[in-house]
GUPAMAR-118333 format. One record per residue (C-alpha): residue number from 1; residue in three letters; y negated, x, z. Coordinates in nm, 3 decimals. Example, Ala and Ser with C-alpha at 12.3 -4.5 7.8 and 13.67 -1.06 7.14 Angstrom:
BEGIN
PT  num  residu  north  east  up
PT  1  Ala  0.450  1.230  0.780
PT  2  Ser  0.106  1.367  0.714
//
This chain:
BEGIN
PT  num  residu  north  east  up
PT  1  Met  -2.173  0.395  -2.405
PT  2  Thr  -1.818  0.519  -2.443
PT  3  Pro  -1.615  0.259  -2.639
PT  4  Ile  -1.359  0.022  -2.489
PT  5  Arg  -1.028  0.091  -2.666
PT  6  Lys  -0.820  -0.212  -2.761
PT  7  Gly  -0.491  -0.298  -2.930
PT  8  Gln  -0.209  -0.269  -2.673
PT  9  Ala  -0.195  -0.611  -2.513
PT  10  Pro  0.098  -0.831  -2.620
PT  11  Ala  0.056  -1.176  -2.767
PT  12  Ala  0.048  -1.471  -2.529
PT  13  Leu  0.384  -1.629  -2.447
PT  14  Ser  0.496  -1.919  -2.659
PT  15  Arg  0.553  -2.250  -2.485
PT  16  Ser  0.931  -2.210  -2.514
PT  17  Val  0.937  -1.859  -2.364
PT  18  Phe  0.705  -1.970  -2.084
PT  19  His  0.949  -2.255  -2.011
PT  20  Glu  1.244  -2.015  -1.993
PT  21  Arg  1.067  -1.785  -1.750
PT  22  Phe  0.930  -2.066  -1.537
PT  23  Met  1.273  -2.228  -1.499
PT  24  Glu  1.437  -1.905  -1.380
PT  25  Ser  1.317  -1.992  -1.029
PT  26  Phe  1.504  -2.323  -1.039
PT  27  Met  1.858  -2.223  -1.137
PT  28  Asp  2.007  -2.373  -0.820
PT  29  Pro  2.167  -2.707  -0.923
PT  30  Ala  2.008  -2.861  -0.613
PT  31  Phe  1.676  -2.857  -0.799
PT  32  Gln  1.810  -3.099  -1.062
PT  33  Ala  1.729  -3.393  -0.840
PT  34  Glu  1.360  -3.306  -0.882
PT  35  Ala  1.371  -3.218  -1.252
PT  36  Glu  1.088  -3.456  -1.343
PT  37  Ala  0.864  -3.322  -1.064
PT  38  Ile  0.937  -2.964  -1.168
PT  39  Ser  0.849  -3.054  -1.525
PT  40  Arg  0.511  -3.186  -1.411
PT  41  Val  0.446  -2.869  -1.209
PT  42  Glu  0.543  -2.660  -1.512
PT  43  Ala  0.286  -2.843  -1.724
PT  44  Ile  0.016  -2.751  -1.471
PT  45  Ala  0.133  -2.389  -1.465
PT  46  Trp  0.130  -2.375  -1.846
PT  47  Asp  -0.224  -2.508  -1.851
PT  48  Ala  -0.333  -2.245  -1.594
PT  49  Tyr  -0.163  -1.973  -1.802
PT  50  Gln  -0.335  -2.080  -2.122
PT  51  Glu  -0.677  -2.101  -1.957
PT  52  Gly  -0.629  -1.778  -1.762
PT  53  Arg  -0.710  -1.927  -1.422
PT  54  Lys  -0.657  -1.601  -1.233
PT  55  Ala  -0.859  -1.705  -0.926
PT  56  Pro  -0.879  -2.086  -0.924
PT  57  Arg  -1.060  -2.100  -0.590
PT  58  Thr  -1.392  -1.918  -0.567
PT  59  Arg  -1.725  -1.925  -0.388
PT  60  Lys  -2.058  -1.749  -0.425
PT  61  Ala  -2.047  -1.388  -0.305
PT  62  Gly  -2.351  -1.443  -0.085
PT  63  Pro  -2.572  -1.192  0.098
PT  64  Gly  -2.470  -0.827  0.100
PT  65  Tyr  -2.347  -0.824  -0.261
PT  66  Ala  -2.535  -0.692  -0.564
PT  67  Asp  -2.509  -1.033  -0.732
PT  68  Pro  -2.493  -1.292  -0.452
PT  69  Asp  -2.459  -1.576  -0.705
PT  70  Tyr  -2.142  -1.435  -0.861
PT  71  Asp  -1.827  -1.639  -0.794
PT  72  Leu  -1.568  -1.434  -0.604
PT  73  Ser  -1.211  -1.528  -0.520
PT  74  Val  -1.189  -1.683  -0.174
PT  75  Glu  -0.864  -1.490  -0.124
PT  76  Trp  -1.036  -1.158  -0.200
PT  77  Leu  -1.328  -1.242  0.027
PT  78  Ala  -1.091  -1.327  0.313
PT  79  Thr  -0.909  -0.996  0.271
PT  80  Lys  -1.237  -0.803  0.257
PT  81  Glu  -1.357  -0.971  0.576
PT  82  Arg  -1.038  -0.875  0.761
PT  83  Ile  -1.066  -0.516  0.637
PT  84  Asp  -1.428  -0.494  0.752
PT  85  Gln  -1.327  -0.624  1.095
PT  86  Ala  -1.041  -0.373  1.113
PT  87  Gln  -1.275  -0.089  1.016
PT  88  Ala  -1.522  -0.191  1.288
PT  89  Ala  -1.243  -0.196  1.548
PT  90  Trp  -1.118  0.144  1.424
PT  91  Ala  -1.463  0.295  1.471
PT  92  Asp  -1.514  0.144  1.819
PT  93  Pro  -1.423  0.408  2.083
PT  94  Ala  -1.334  0.130  2.328
PT  95  Thr  -1.041  0.002  2.121
PT  96  Pro  -0.686  0.127  2.192
PT  97  Ser  -0.553  0.408  1.971
PT  98  Arg  -0.318  0.275  1.704
PT  99  Val  -0.064  0.442  1.474
PT  100  Leu  0.086  0.281  1.165
PT  101  Leu  0.454  0.368  1.118
PT  102  Val  0.560  0.321  0.756
PT  103  Cys  0.934  0.285  0.693
PT  104  Gly  0.972  0.384  0.328
PT  105  Ser  1.339  0.302  0.284
PT  106  Ala  1.439  0.003  0.070
PT  107  Arg  1.757  -0.050  0.275
PT  108  Asn  1.821  -0.282  0.566
PT  109  Asp  2.108  -0.489  0.699
PT  110  Gly  1.954  -0.818  0.586
PT  111  Thr  2.032  -0.761  0.221
PT  112  Cys  2.298  -0.607  -0.006
PT  113  Pro  2.368  -0.280  0.184
PT  114  Gly  2.456  -0.470  0.503
PT  115  Glu  2.346  -0.177  0.720
PT  116  Ile  2.021  -0.047  0.863
PT  117  Ser  1.863  0.263  0.714
PT  118  Lys  1.854  0.598  0.887
PT  119  Thr  1.481  0.592  0.826
PT  120  Phe  1.442  0.283  1.042
PT  121  Arg  1.619  0.458  1.328
PT  122  Met  1.371  0.745  1.295
PT  123  Val  1.086  0.493  1.304
PT  124  Gln  1.222  0.365  1.633
PT  125  Trp  1.228  0.717  1.780
PT  126  Ala  0.868  0.770  1.672
PT  127  Glu  0.771  0.432  1.817
PT  128  Glu  0.926  0.522  2.154
PT  129  Thr  0.747  0.857  2.159
PT  130  Leu  0.409  0.703  2.078
PT  131  Ala  0.458  0.436  2.346
PT  132  Gln  0.515  0.714  2.600
PT  133  Ala  0.182  0.860  2.486
PT  134  Gln  0.021  0.518  2.547
PT  135  Ile  -0.056  0.462  2.181
PT  136  Gln  -0.010  0.125  2.015
PT  137  Thr  0.214  0.113  1.709
PT  138  Asp  0.236  -0.109  1.404
PT  139  Val  0.566  -0.085  1.212
PT  140  Leu  0.530  -0.150  0.839
PT  141  Asp  0.888  -0.184  0.717
PT  142  Leu  0.872  -0.174  0.337
PT  143  Ser  1.239  -0.272  0.312
PT  144  Leu  1.119  -0.629  0.366
PT  145  Leu  1.042  -0.629  -0.005
PT  146  Thr  1.417  -0.633  -0.068
PT  147  Ser  1.513  -0.890  0.194
PT  148  Ser  1.225  -1.138  0.226
PT  149  Tyr  1.154  -1.452  0.027
PT  150  His  0.877  -1.429  -0.232
PT  151  Leu  0.722  -1.112  -0.091
PT  152  Asn  0.582  -0.866  -0.345
PT  153  Ile  0.387  -0.549  -0.394
PT  154  His  0.282  -0.589  -0.754
PT  155  Pro  0.233  -0.270  -0.961
PT  156  Cys  -0.105  -0.104  -1.000
PT  157  Lys  -0.268  -0.196  -1.331
PT  158  Gly  -0.450  0.136  -1.367
PT  159  Cys  -0.809  0.005  -1.356
PT  160  Val  -0.918  0.348  -1.228
PT  161  Ser  -0.835  0.507  -1.562
PT  162  Thr  -1.085  0.281  -1.738
PT  163  Ala  -1.356  0.349  -1.479
PT  164  Met  -1.348  0.402  -1.104
PT  165  Pro  -1.586  0.110  -1.023
PT  166  Leu  -1.343  -0.124  -1.199
PT  167  Cys  -1.097  -0.055  -0.916
PT  168  His  -1.213  -0.278  -0.629
PT  169  Trp  -1.164  -0.219  -0.256
PT  170  Pro  -0.956  -0.413  -0.171
PT  171  Cys  -0.770  -0.460  -0.501
PT  172  Ser  -0.882  -0.770  -0.689
PT  173  Cys  -0.611  -0.758  -0.958
PT  174  Tyr  -0.389  -0.982  -0.745
PT  175  Pro  -0.316  -1.257  -0.687
PT  176  Asn  -0.332  -1.365  -1.051
PT  177  His  -0.235  -1.729  -1.034
PT  178  Ala  -0.243  -1.775  -1.410
PT  179  Gln  0.029  -1.511  -1.451
PT  180  Gly  0.232  -1.619  -1.148
PT  181  Gln  0.156  -1.284  -0.982
PT  182  Thr  0.127  -1.411  -0.627
PT  183  Ser  0.249  -1.341  -0.272
PT  184  Asp  0.107  -0.990  -0.289
PT  185  Trp  0.173  -0.809  0.041
PT  186  Met  -0.101  -0.552  -0.017
PT  187  Asn  -0.370  -0.791  0.108
PT  188  Glu  -0.216  -0.751  0.453
PT  189  Ile  -0.123  -0.385  0.412
PT  190  Tyr  -0.481  -0.279  0.339
PT  191  Glu  -0.589  -0.428  0.670
PT  192  Arg  -0.308  -0.253  0.859
PT  193  Trp  -0.393  0.089  0.713
PT  194  Thr  -0.760  0.035  0.795
PT  195  Ala  -0.685  -0.056  1.158
PT  196  Ala  -0.479  0.261  1.217
PT  197  His  -0.616  0.578  1.375
PT  198  Gly  -0.304  0.759  1.261
PT  199  Val  -0.031  0.703  1.003
PT  200  Ile  0.325  0.836  0.996
PT  201  Ile  0.526  0.786  0.679
PT  202  Leu  0.901  0.815  0.724
PT  203  Thr  1.105  0.801  0.407
PT  204  Pro  1.428  0.899  0.235
PT  205  Val  1.438  1.059  -0.109
PT  206  Tyr  1.563  0.849  -0.401
PT  207  Trp  1.637  1.053  -0.713
PT  208  Tyr  1.391  1.332  -0.623
PT  209  Gln  1.114  1.075  -0.564
PT  210  Ser  0.974  0.834  -0.308
PT  211  Pro  1.161  0.500  -0.295
PT  212  Ser  1.009  0.235  -0.520
PT  213  Pro  0.865  0.018  -0.236
PT  214  Leu  0.680  0.321  -0.100
PT  215  Lys  0.557  0.427  -0.443
PT  216  Leu  0.433  0.076  -0.516
PT  217  Met  0.226  0.083  -0.198
PT  218  Ile  0.095  0.434  -0.273
PT  219  Asp  -0.021  0.334  -0.621
PT  220  Arg  -0.195  0.022  -0.491
PT  221  Leu  -0.378  0.232  -0.229
PT  222  Val  -0.571  0.405  -0.508
PT  223  Cys  -0.855  0.162  -0.439
PT  224  Ala  -0.891  0.319  -0.094
PT  225  Asp  -0.998  0.645  -0.256
PT  226  Gly  -1.310  0.580  -0.459
PT  227  Gly  -1.273  0.205  -0.495
PT  228  Asn  -1.567  -0.029  -0.547
PT  229  Pro  -1.627  -0.254  -0.243
PT  230  Asp  -1.852  -0.489  -0.443
PT  231  Pro  -1.685  -0.662  -0.741
PT  232  Thr  -2.015  -0.831  -0.830
PT  233  Arg  -2.141  -0.493  -0.952
PT  234  Thr  -1.888  -0.516  -1.235
PT  235  His  -1.891  -0.899  -1.249
PT  236  Gly  -1.519  -0.904  -1.195
PT  237  Lys  -1.329  -0.689  -1.443
PT  238  Lys  -1.594  -0.613  -1.705
PT  239  Ala  -1.499  -0.269  -1.831
PT  240  Val  -1.833  -0.201  -2.001
PT  241  Glu  -2.024  -0.252  -1.676
PT  242  Ala  -1.775  -0.037  -1.482
PT  243  Lys  -1.802  0.250  -1.730
PT  244  Ala  -2.182  0.235  -1.714
PT  245  Leu  -2.172  0.253  -1.333
PT  246  Glu  -1.940  0.553  -1.330
PT  247  Leu  -2.146  0.739  -1.589
PT  248  Gln  -2.462  0.679  -1.384
PT  249  Gly  -2.289  0.865  -1.100
PT  250  Trp  -2.020  0.733  -0.868
PT  251  Asp  -1.973  0.860  -0.510
PT  252  Tyr  -1.598  0.789  -0.484
PT  253  Pro  -1.603  0.652  -0.127
PT  254  Gln  -1.296  0.744  0.080
PT  255  His  -1.231  0.422  0.268
PT  256  Leu  -0.941  0.558  0.479
PT  257  Ala  -1.072  0.907  0.551
PT  258  Gly  -1.063  1.035  0.907
PT  259  Arg  -0.720  0.912  1.009
PT  260  Ala  -0.450  1.153  1.127
PT  261  Tyr  -0.114  1.164  0.954
PT  262  Gly  0.243  1.283  0.992
PT  263  Leu  0.545  1.284  0.762
PT  264  Val  0.923  1.264  0.796
PT  265  Val  1.115  1.307  0.471
PT  266  His  1.495  1.318  0.465
PT  267  Gly  1.761  1.339  0.197
PT  268  Asp  2.125  1.415  0.137
PT  269  Val  2.137  1.687  -0.131
PT  270  Ala  1.798  1.754  -0.296
PT  271  Gly  1.432  1.665  -0.333
PT  272  Ile  1.298  1.663  0.021
PT  273  Glu  1.044  1.943  -0.016
PT  274  Gly  0.894  1.806  -0.337
PT  275  Val  0.853  1.458  -0.192
PT  276  Arg  0.705  1.590  0.133
PT  277  Arg  0.456  1.808  -0.055
PT  278  Gly  0.360  1.521  -0.283
PT  279  Leu  0.296  1.290  0.012
PT  280  Ser  0.100  1.559  0.197
PT  281  Asp  -0.117  1.628  -0.109
PT  282  Trp  -0.183  1.258  -0.159
PT  283  Leu  -0.285  1.200  0.204
PT  284  Asp  -0.501  1.513  0.207
PT  285  Trp  -0.671  1.394  -0.112
PT  286  Met  -0.759  1.060  0.048
PT  287  Gly  -0.928  1.237  0.337
PT  288  Leu  -0.661  1.188  0.600
PT  289  Ile  -0.609  1.476  0.841
PT  290  Asp  -0.276  1.649  0.891
PT  291  Ser  -0.161  1.677  1.251
PT  292  Gly  -0.018  2.027  1.229
PT  293  Ser  0.287  2.201  1.088
PT  294  Gln  0.529  2.019  1.319
PT  295  Ala  0.394  1.686  1.195
PT  296  Arg  0.525  1.750  0.842
PT  297  Leu  0.904  1.741  0.847
PT  298  Asp  1.164  1.756  0.570
PT  299  Arg  1.533  1.773  0.658
PT  300  Tyr  1.874  1.697  0.513
PT  301  Val  2.106  1.458  0.692
PT  302  Gly  2.476  1.506  0.620
PT  303  Tyr  2.416  1.763  0.347
PT  304  Tyr  2.671  1.700  0.068
PT  305  Glu  2.875  1.486  0.306
PT  306  Pro  2.990  1.126  0.236
PT  307  Tyr  2.731  0.851  0.247
PT  308  Ala  2.975  0.649  0.458
PT  309  Thr  2.932  0.884  0.755
PT  310  Ser  2.561  0.959  0.722
PT  311  His  2.466  0.763  1.034
PT  312  Asp  2.728  0.963  1.226
PT  313  Ala  2.576  1.282  1.089
PT  314  Leu  2.235  1.172  1.216
PT  315  Asp  2.386  1.092  1.556
PT  316  Ala  2.516  1.449  1.576
PT  317  Asp  2.192  1.613  1.466
PT  318  Ala  2.011  1.634  1.799
PT  319  Pro  1.759  1.894  1.673
PT  320  Met  1.643  1.661  1.394
PT  321  Gln  1.605  1.375  1.638
PT  322  Ala  1.381  1.600  1.847
PT  323  Glu  1.188  1.706  1.537
PT  324  Val  1.114  1.343  1.448
PT  325  Arg  0.985  1.288  1.799
PT  326  Asn  0.773  1.601  1.763
PT  327  Val  0.609  1.453  1.454
PT  328  Ala  0.510  1.149  1.660
PT  329  Ser  0.389  1.366  1.949
PT  330  Ala  0.178  1.578  1.714
PT  331  Val  0.016  1.270  1.561
PT  332  Ala  -0.046  1.126  1.907
PT  333  Ser  -0.225  1.445  2.009
PT  334  Ala  -0.426  1.452  1.685
PT  335  Val  -0.534  1.090  1.724
PT  336  Lys  -0.653  1.148  2.079
PT  337  Ala  -0.843  1.463  1.978
PT  338  Leu  -0.998  1.292  1.676
PT  339  Arg  -1.121  1.002  1.881
PT  340  Thr  -1.277  1.227  2.144
PT  341  Gly  -1.430  1.457  1.884
PT  342  Thr  -1.236  1.761  2.002
PT  343  Leu  -1.009  1.815  1.701
PT  344  Ser  -1.106  2.128  1.512
PT  345  Gln  -1.176  2.051  1.146
PT  346  Pro  -1.313  2.370  0.989
PT  347  Asp  -1.396  2.198  0.658
PT  348  Lys  -1.562  1.894  0.813
PT  349  Gly  -1.898  1.822  0.659
PT  350  Leu  -1.836  2.017  0.341
PT  351  Ser  -1.910  1.819  0.027
PT  352  Arg  -1.666  1.825  -0.262
PT  353  Pro  -1.809  1.989  -0.575
PT  354  Arg  -1.560  1.777  -0.772
PT  355  Pro  -1.558  1.442  -0.588
PT  356  Lys  -1.311  1.271  -0.820
//
């Protein structure tokens, strides 16, 4: 067995540092009236931190799992059940076609910028076009991370790089109640991706890269590509067991394969082509199916013009507005063809010599 390398983890927090971090959520003077109650809650949180109570509520995994007597988080089990139901609906030809529209911008008018993003306007155009094609839409606006109370997409912890079976589908790293890593939006987002027959990602470019909310979601979707749907096979996060499973031969299941996709990437001076290519490569890798050349768009809005007039520049760019609508139309056509089995996929059925 390949060894488990150790030596990076920091020391546990001292009681005083834990207190400082815990109290950062109660800076409002209005909380002072409940200082004694907060102190009692802090003592419980400190106890949970010391004992490492990551998943304080569990139940037996039950039938269908490799070790039915293993205690699994009730939160994980609930998420898995919703994903399984979404997958069944996705596969049922009688269900309406559904496209997930992902707004990758971090900006909206409910927080510091005070103005909606251009990306959100593009989402609305795509939504209108899909409605005309009689396709249901689900708008996933990632800017809610910047304007909603206690809503998080926590960062990926990189379980895959220890062993693929250690990365569970859906992710079991969160919530971690002992560490205060809660309110993780991904439990809902996994279900929404699974329910979609098509996905369109619309995003600006931030410093040559995808915006951080979008990148957080992308990283946490790693479990959809090769992830282990049965945490009892690794008895939670036991690295030795996960390594042994991978070395015995892992099939890297693609849990979101077979969905159509489209892309709209926009910027102001640089980076659009690199981001669009990166997103295309990622979606291809996960087994999603591109909807044609007109479904992959990268354009500049107000090239080297002031940010203050960028919405005006978008208003004046009628060809880009039409191109965004074309992306939605192409995805609509691809979804319909996929669901009727008429979409040509020349490489369908070919096995990957290098499945990783």
